[in-house]
PLY file of the C-alpha trace (Angstrom):
ply
format ascii 1.0
element vertex 399
property float x
property float y
property float z
element edge 398
property int vertex1
property int vertex2
end_header
1.94 34.55 34.83
5.65 34.01 34.21
6.50 35.06 37.80
3.83 32.80 39.33
5.14 30.11 41.66
4.29 26.42 41.29
2.14 26.54 44.43
0.16 29.52 43.14
-0.30 27.92 39.68
-1.53 24.68 41.23
-3.98 26.57 43.40
-5.23 28.60 40.47
-5.80 25.60 38.17
-6.84 23.15 40.93
-3.97 20.73 40.27
-2.08 18.75 42.91
1.37 20.20 43.54
2.90 16.71 43.79
1.66 15.89 40.29
3.34 18.97 38.84
6.57 18.26 40.74
6.64 14.68 39.44
6.26 15.89 35.86
8.96 18.54 36.28
11.48 16.07 37.75
10.64 13.19 35.40
9.11 11.00 38.07
6.03 10.13 36.01
5.41 6.41 36.06
5.34 4.64 32.71
2.20 2.89 31.61
2.30 -0.70 32.71
2.79 -3.15 29.90
0.20 -5.83 29.38
1.23 -9.29 30.44
0.82 -12.40 28.37
1.76 -13.31 24.81
1.98 -10.66 22.12
-1.17 -10.27 19.97
-1.15 -11.92 16.57
-2.67 -8.82 14.96
-0.83 -5.58 15.72
-2.26 -2.08 15.40
-0.48 -1.62 12.07
-1.95 -4.88 10.82
-5.43 -3.78 11.88
-5.09 -0.55 9.91
-4.12 -2.51 6.78
-6.84 -5.17 6.80
-9.72 -3.64 8.78
-11.65 -1.19 6.63
-14.95 0.57 7.02
-17.52 -0.99 4.70
-19.27 1.28 2.22
-23.02 0.85 2.33
-24.72 0.27 -1.05
-28.24 -0.84 -1.86
-29.24 -3.97 -3.76
-29.65 -2.09 -7.05
-26.04 -0.89 -6.94
-24.79 -4.38 -6.15
-26.00 -5.74 -9.52
-24.23 -3.14 -11.67
-21.85 -4.85 -14.11
-18.70 -3.84 -15.94
-20.40 -4.54 -19.28
-23.17 -2.00 -18.63
-20.66 0.72 -17.70
-18.53 0.06 -20.78
-21.66 0.13 -22.91
-22.58 3.55 -21.47
-19.13 4.93 -22.28
-19.40 3.57 -25.82
-22.83 5.16 -26.34
-21.57 8.49 -24.98
-18.60 8.54 -27.35
-20.81 7.61 -30.30
-23.32 10.34 -29.40
-20.62 13.02 -29.21
-19.04 11.86 -32.45
-22.32 11.68 -34.39
-23.32 15.20 -33.30
-19.82 16.74 -33.67
-19.61 17.45 -29.93
-16.18 15.88 -29.36
-14.60 19.28 -28.69
-16.69 19.57 -25.52
-14.44 17.05 -23.74
-11.36 19.18 -24.40
-12.45 22.04 -22.13
-12.55 21.15 -18.43
-14.62 24.23 -17.58
-17.42 23.02 -19.88
-17.94 19.62 -18.19
-20.42 19.71 -15.28
-21.70 17.20 -12.80
-24.82 17.73 -10.68
-25.97 15.85 -7.63
-28.05 16.50 -4.55
-27.26 15.85 -0.91
-29.10 16.23 2.38
-27.72 18.45 5.16
-28.88 17.91 8.72
-30.30 20.86 10.63
-29.65 19.08 13.90
-26.20 17.52 14.14
-25.50 14.22 15.82
-24.10 14.42 19.33
-20.43 13.82 20.00
-18.51 12.37 22.93
-18.26 14.70 25.91
-16.48 14.70 29.28
-19.01 13.91 32.00
-18.70 13.95 35.81
-17.59 10.73 37.43
-20.47 8.44 38.32
-22.87 9.81 35.67
-24.12 6.84 33.66
-26.53 8.77 31.45
-25.51 11.97 29.63
-28.03 13.78 27.43
-27.98 16.66 24.96
-31.26 18.52 24.58
-31.95 19.33 20.94
-33.98 22.37 19.98
-35.38 20.81 16.78
-36.26 17.50 15.19
-33.00 15.54 15.01
-33.92 13.99 11.63
-34.84 17.20 9.84
-32.71 18.13 6.82
-32.71 20.21 3.64
-31.82 18.97 0.17
-29.21 20.94 -1.77
-28.51 20.46 -5.50
-24.86 21.20 -6.27
-23.08 21.49 -9.63
-19.31 21.20 -10.07
-17.05 21.66 -13.09
-14.08 19.49 -14.04
-11.89 22.56 -13.46
-12.83 22.55 -9.75
-15.37 25.41 -9.64
-18.59 25.29 -7.60
-21.79 26.68 -9.10
-24.45 28.47 -7.10
-26.56 25.88 -5.27
-30.26 25.16 -5.48
-32.00 24.75 -2.13
-35.02 22.45 -2.18
-37.51 23.37 0.57
-40.08 20.78 1.66
-43.13 22.96 1.08
-44.92 24.52 -1.84
-44.06 28.16 -1.26
-41.05 29.36 0.82
-41.64 32.21 3.21
-40.45 35.74 2.56
-37.84 35.50 5.33
-36.35 32.39 3.73
-36.16 33.98 0.28
-34.53 37.15 1.65
-31.89 35.08 3.52
-30.58 33.58 0.26
-27.69 35.18 -1.71
-28.67 36.78 -5.01
-27.16 34.09 -7.25
-28.73 31.19 -5.39
-31.86 29.38 -6.53
-34.71 28.04 -4.43
-36.79 25.03 -5.33
-39.98 23.63 -3.96
-41.14 20.08 -3.62
-43.80 18.21 -1.73
-41.56 15.22 -1.02
-38.11 16.81 -0.89
-37.10 16.35 -4.54
-38.41 14.99 -7.83
-36.94 13.26 -10.83
-33.91 14.86 -12.49
-35.17 14.43 -16.06
-38.31 16.42 -16.80
-39.66 18.03 -19.94
-39.05 21.52 -18.57
-35.43 20.68 -17.80
-34.85 19.17 -21.26
-36.34 22.24 -22.97
-34.23 24.57 -20.83
-31.00 22.68 -21.67
-31.88 22.59 -25.39
-32.58 26.32 -25.41
-29.26 27.16 -23.67
-27.18 24.66 -25.73
-26.51 22.41 -22.76
-25.92 18.71 -23.48
-27.84 16.80 -20.82
-26.48 13.26 -20.52
-27.48 11.11 -17.55
-25.14 8.69 -15.85
-26.12 5.01 -15.87
-28.54 4.15 -13.04
-27.17 2.97 -9.69
-23.55 3.84 -10.57
-23.07 7.00 -8.51
-20.58 5.21 -6.24
-18.42 4.51 -9.33
-19.01 7.35 -11.84
-20.42 10.27 -9.81
-17.72 12.96 -9.25
-19.90 14.85 -6.76
-20.29 11.71 -4.68
-17.58 10.49 -2.34
-14.81 12.86 -1.28
-16.48 16.06 -2.59
-19.71 15.84 -0.59
-17.83 14.24 2.30
-15.61 17.33 2.59
-18.60 19.63 2.20
-20.59 17.89 4.94
-17.60 17.94 7.26
-17.29 21.68 6.67
-21.02 22.06 7.35
-20.68 20.27 10.70
-17.74 22.49 11.68
-19.68 25.63 10.76
-22.72 24.59 12.81
-20.66 23.68 15.87
-18.76 26.94 15.65
-22.04 28.85 15.37
-23.59 26.97 18.29
-20.56 27.63 20.51
-21.20 31.39 20.46
-22.90 32.69 23.61
-25.69 34.44 21.71
-26.66 31.16 19.98
-26.83 28.86 23.00
-30.63 28.62 22.94
-30.89 28.91 19.15
-31.07 26.25 16.47
-30.46 25.95 12.76
-33.66 26.47 10.79
-34.73 27.23 7.24
-34.29 30.95 7.74
-30.62 30.91 8.74
-29.69 27.78 6.74
-28.64 29.66 3.57
-26.42 32.09 5.48
-24.63 29.27 7.33
-24.32 27.15 4.18
-22.82 30.11 2.31
-20.26 30.43 5.10
-19.45 26.74 4.69
-18.86 27.09 0.94
-16.52 30.02 1.50
-14.49 28.22 4.20
-14.08 24.88 2.38
-11.29 24.54 -0.19
-12.52 21.78 -2.49
-10.93 22.67 -5.86
-8.31 19.92 -5.72
-10.81 17.35 -4.43
-13.24 18.08 -7.29
-10.54 17.83 -10.00
-9.21 14.57 -8.56
-12.72 13.15 -8.31
-13.39 13.79 -12.04
-10.13 12.03 -12.86
-10.92 9.14 -10.53
-14.31 8.61 -12.19
-12.54 8.84 -15.61
-15.03 11.43 -16.88
-12.38 14.06 -17.56
-10.31 13.07 -19.32
-12.70 10.42 -20.66
-11.09 7.00 -20.27
-13.36 3.95 -19.76
-10.40 1.55 -19.50
-9.24 3.03 -16.17
-12.56 2.90 -14.33
-12.37 1.10 -10.99
-14.41 -1.96 -11.99
-13.55 -3.69 -8.71
-16.54 -1.80 -7.29
-18.82 -3.87 -9.51
-19.88 -6.30 -6.79
-21.64 -8.72 -9.14
-18.58 -9.19 -11.38
-16.34 -9.59 -8.34
-18.52 -12.34 -6.85
-18.79 -14.11 -10.21
-15.01 -14.16 -10.66
-14.55 -15.32 -7.08
-17.15 -18.08 -7.49
-15.63 -19.29 -10.77
-12.23 -19.37 -9.13
-13.53 -21.51 -6.25
-15.45 -23.87 -8.57
-12.52 -24.59 -10.85
-11.70 -28.34 -10.90
-8.45 -29.32 -9.24
-7.12 -31.16 -12.40
-7.64 -28.12 -14.65
-4.54 -26.07 -15.21
-5.17 -22.34 -15.08
-3.09 -19.41 -16.26
-2.14 -18.72 -12.68
-0.87 -22.28 -12.29
1.28 -21.92 -15.43
2.81 -18.69 -14.18
3.55 -20.24 -10.79
5.11 -23.28 -12.49
7.31 -21.06 -14.64
8.58 -19.28 -11.54
9.34 -22.58 -9.79
11.16 -23.99 -12.84
13.24 -20.87 -13.16
14.25 -21.01 -9.51
15.11 -24.71 -9.83
17.25 -24.03 -12.91
19.16 -21.33 -11.08
19.63 -23.65 -8.11
20.79 -26.53 -10.32
23.25 -24.29 -12.14
24.75 -23.10 -8.88
25.09 -26.70 -7.63
26.80 -27.79 -10.86
29.24 -24.90 -10.62
30.03 -25.83 -7.04
30.62 -29.48 -7.98
33.04 -28.44 -10.74
34.95 -26.24 -8.32
35.17 -29.09 -5.79
36.38 -31.51 -8.51
39.05 -29.09 -9.72
40.21 -28.61 -6.15
40.50 -32.39 -5.64
42.47 -32.80 -8.88
44.87 -30.07 -7.82
45.34 -31.81 -4.47
46.08 -35.19 -6.16
48.65 -33.63 -8.50
50.41 -31.99 -5.57
50.57 -35.27 -3.64
51.90 -37.13 -6.71
54.68 -34.58 -7.22
55.69 -34.81 -3.56
55.75 -38.64 -3.87
58.07 -38.51 -6.92
60.46 -36.24 -5.05
60.53 -38.71 -2.14
61.22 -41.64 -4.49
64.06 -39.81 -6.20
65.63 -38.96 -2.89
65.43 -42.58 -1.76
67.12 -43.92 -4.97
69.93 -41.44 -4.64
70.59 -42.62 -1.09
70.56 -46.23 -2.28
73.02 -45.44 -5.04
75.28 -43.66 -2.58
75.08 -46.54 -0.11
75.59 -49.03 -2.93
78.73 -47.30 -4.16
80.28 -47.39 -0.70
79.63 -51.11 -0.37
81.19 -51.88 -3.74
84.25 -49.83 -2.79
84.60 -51.80 0.45
84.24 -55.07 -1.45
86.93 -53.95 -3.92
89.25 -53.04 -1.04
88.69 -56.43 0.60
89.42 -58.20 -2.66
92.61 -56.20 -3.05
93.71 -57.12 0.46
92.99 -60.77 -0.20
95.02 -60.66 -3.40
97.88 -59.03 -1.60
97.81 -61.72 1.07
97.68 -64.49 -1.49
100.63 -63.00 -3.37
102.56 -62.71 -0.19
101.96 -66.33 0.72
102.83 -67.52 -2.71
106.06 -65.62 -2.68
107.07 -67.25 0.60
106.29 -70.75 -0.60
107.55 -70.44 -4.11
110.96 -69.02 -3.39
112.44 -72.13 -1.64
111.05 -74.46 -4.25
112.65 -72.50 -6.95
115.93 -72.44 -5.04
115.84 -76.16 -4.57
115.24 -76.77 -8.21
118.08 -74.50 -8.98
120.30 -76.34 -6.57
119.41 -79.68 -8.16
120.14 -78.30 -11.50
0 1
1 2
2 3
3 4
4 5
5 6
6 7
7 8
8 9
9 10
10 11
11 12
12 13
13 14
14 15
15 16
16 17
17 18
18 19
19 20
20 21
21 22
22 23
23 24
24 25
25 26
26 27
27 28
28 29
29 30
30 31
31 32
32 33
33 34
34 35
35 36
36 37
37 38
38 39
39 40
40 41
41 42
42 43
43 44
44 45
45 46
46 47
47 48
48 49
49 50
50 51
51 52
52 53
53 54
54 55
55 56
56 57
57 58
58 59
59 60
60 61
61 62
62 63
63 64
64 65
65 66
66 67
67 68
68 69
69 70
70 71
71 72
72 73
73 74
74 75
75 76
76 77
77 78
78 79
79 80
80 81
81 82
82 83
83 84
84 85
85 86
86 87
87 88
88 89
89 90
90 91
91 92
92 93
93 94
94 95
95 96
96 97
97 98
98 99
99 100
100 101
101 102
102 103
103 104
104 105
105 106
106 107
107 108
108 109
109 110
110 111
111 112
112 113
113 114
114 115
115 116
116 117
117 118
118 119
119 120
120 121
121 122
122 123
123 124
124 125
125 126
126 127
127 128
128 129
129 130
130 131
131 132
132 133
133 134
134 135
135 136
136 137
137 138
138 139
139 140
140 141
141 142
142 143
143 144
144 145
145 146
146 147
147 148
148 149
149 150
150 151
151 152
152 153
153 154
154 155
155 156
156 157
157 158
158 159
159 160
160 161
161 162
162 163
163 164
164 165
165 166
166 167
167 168
168 169
169 170
170 171
171 172
172 173
173 174
174 175
175 176
176 177
177 178
178 179
179 180
180 181
181 182
182 183
183 184
184 185
185 186
186 187
187 188
188 189
189 190
190 191
191 192
192 193
193 194
194 195
195 196
196 197
197 198
198 199
199 200
200 201
201 202
202 203
203 204
204 205
205 206
206 207
207 208
208 209
209 210
210 211
211 212
212 213
213 214
214 215
215 216
216 217
217 218
218 219
219 220
220 221
221 222
222 223
223 224
224 225
225 226
226 227
227 228
228 229
229 230
230 231
231 232
232 233
233 234
234 235
235 236
236 237
237 238
238 239
239 240
240 241
241 242
242 243
243 244
244 245
245 246
246 247
247 248
248 249
249 250
250 251
251 252
252 253
253 254
254 255
255 256
256 257
257 258
258 259
259 260
260 261
261 262
262 263
263 264
264 265
265 266
266 267
267 268
268 269
269 270
270 271
271 272
272 273
273 274
274 275
275 276
276 277
277 278
278 279
279 280
280 281
281 282
282 283
283 284
284 285
285 286
286 287
287 288
288 289
289 290
290 291
291 292
292 293
293 294
294 295
295 296
296 297
297 298
298 299
299 300
300 301
301 302
302 303
303 304
304 305
305 306
306 307
307 308
308 309
309 310
310 311
311 312
312 313
313 314
314 315
315 316
316 317
317 318
318 319
319 320
320 321
321 322
322 323
323 324
324 325
325 326
326 327
327 328
328 329
329 330
330 331
331 332
332 333
333 334
334 335
335 336
336 337
337 338
338 339
339 340
340 341
341 342
342 343
343 344
344 345
345 346
346 347
347 348
348 349
349 350
350 351
351 352
352 353
353 354
354 355
355 356
356 357
357 358
358 359
359 360
360 361
361 362
362 363
363 364
364 365
365 366
366 367
367 368
368 369
369 370
370 371
371 372
372 373
373 374
374 375
375 376
376 377
377 378
378 379
379 380
380 381
381 382
382 383
383 384
384 385
385 386
386 387
387 388
388 389
389 390
390 391
391 392
392 393
393 394
394 395
395 396
396 397
397 398
């Protein structure tokens, strides 16, 4: 195969040679992008807000938080009054039982059909709605007890009984299954020191450990086992029936690893450890609708706790904002004061410099005035000397 040429490989697998060459040389065209505006809801957004609705009947929809809390309180009182409180300390001694139906004819899946075929069918060998009821028991430690298979007829055939493992139990019922609490069951539990305590009615989606992820994983393993069995050539024209059901179901139990799922389910239902305060009461549809209706019917003038909390947050943010603005105003004011002081100092320096120049100029003027006065005095003295000398001589002559 490693030495096979591209042409030979394409001929062997019926693939166009040009297609292979394009992939090898990176000439594969990218997927064209969609034109137009981007969608408001992306794929990530769809995964977050779009969820698959869980189907519940009307009886489950009226279960309340008060009834569940009351059941937990009665259970704790019963254990305390009968000195059975130590039972809840051992995870291997806490059991949960529940039944589930397993289809003998699986639902069809999507298949690749030839081009142009509008109708594609899968021929089933048996009734597509036929199933068997299985009663399963699980411990809080994650162990699975031997199942009880409920057959829909009074007496199972010898072939069916021989197909069951030795530790398994077979049951019979005219209508598939009967009530869980019977006198025979109560006497059996009392004789074997088993405390039989029923869950509150219509609360399996909240408090049933076997419900949910445990049976979901088990049914998925059952589907995989059946498809694997049907894919074998010797079973092409065969179907799952009551005779081979136990053997295939035993194979499913051996292939499925459900220990972790069982332990987590007991914790999620708060049955081990027992903690009624952590039960997921959001699944109580009636309480949810009542709270939602009360919230919508609240008068607009009435102040709620939510309004007070929102107001506190707004006031705190406003206080922080006001404090920052005040700090900024102080900084701006200090900066202005510093600028005024600097301008005043520069003005004083300019005034001092101007006075000094005036003093200097004033001194020079006074000196010039003094010099002029001196010159005038000299001139006056000189004139007086010229005029006075002859007069004095004349007087002297007369004398």
